[in-house]
C-alpha positions in Angstrom: 130.5 125.9 106.1 129.3 123.7 108.9 125.7 124.9 108.3 126.0 123.9 104.6 127.3 120.5 105.5 124.4 120.0 107.9 121.9 121.1 105.3 123.3 118.7 102.7 123.0 115.8 105.1 119.5 116.8 105.9 118.2 116.5 102.3 118.6 112.7 102.1 117.0 112.2 105.4 114.0 114.3 104.4 113.7 112.3 101.2 113.6 109.1 103.1 111.0 110.4 105.6 108.7 111.9 102.9 108.8 108.7 100.8 107.1 106.9 103.7 104.1 109.3 103.7 100.9 107.9 102.4 99.4 110.4 99.9 97.6 107.7 97.9 94.4 107.7 100.0 93.9 111.4 99.6 94.5 111.2 95.9 92.1 108.4 95.4 89.4 110.2 97.4 89.9 113.3 95.2 89.6 111.3 92.0 86.5 109.4 93.2 84.7 112.6 94.2 85.6 114.3 90.9 84.5 111.2 88.8 81.2 111.0 90.7 80.7 114.8 90.3 81.3 114.5 86.5 79.3 111.3 86.1 76.3 112.9 84.2 78.7 114.7 81.8 80.7 111.5 81.3 77.5 109.5 80.5 76.3 112.2 78.1 79.6 112.1 76.1 79.7 108.3 76.2 76.2 108.3 74.6 77.6 110.3 71.8 80.7 108.2 71.4 79.0 104.8 71.7 75.3 105.2 70.8 74.7 101.4 71.2 75.8 101.4 74.8 73.3 100.9 77.5 74.2 103.2 80.4 73.2 102.3 84.0 70.6 104.3 85.9 71.1 103.5 89.6 69.9 105.2 92.8 73.3 104.6 94.3 75.9 106.8 92.6 78.8 104.5 93.7 77.2 101.6 91.8 76.5 103.8 88.8 80.1 105.0 88.7 81.4 101.5 88.9 79.2 100.4 86.0 80.4 103.3 83.9 84.0 102.5 84.7 83.4 98.9 83.6 81.9 100.2 80.3 84.9 102.4 79.8 87.4 99.6 80.6 85.7 97.1 78.3 84.9 99.6 75.5 88.3 101.3 75.2 90.8 98.9 76.7 93.1 101.6 78.0 92.1 104.8 79.9 94.3 106.8 77.5 92.2 105.8 74.5 89.1 106.8 76.3 90.6 110.1 77.5 91.7 111.0 74.0 88.4 110.2 72.4 86.5 112.0 75.2 88.5 115.1 74.7 88.1 115.0 70.9 84.3 114.6 71.3 83.7 117.1 74.1 86.7 119.4 74.0 87.0 118.8 77.8 88.8 116.3 79.9 86.6 113.9 81.8 88.2 114.7 85.1 88.0 118.5 84.7 86.0 120.4 87.3 82.6 121.3 86.0 82.1 124.3 88.3 82.0 127.6 86.7 84.0 130.0 88.9 
């Protein structure tokens, strides 16, 4: 019984400790890498969705990715609208892995 009481007191402590962990940096890094890896595919689908759009051609992939994000933000308003239309157009999500395993 004492062990159960100790365990039940430990759960709130663990919740407090884990809430202080910073997972955000790792998640952002993952999404940045995934977006840059899918950039060619995203641009190809954007050309189909918005034929009038002028897509950037940069040597630096970071600058190119930023410009594509600006196009998405200004052209669709909300990322959910872009995501839905992207899936409808390509039958894929824009953040899905492109590697064939």
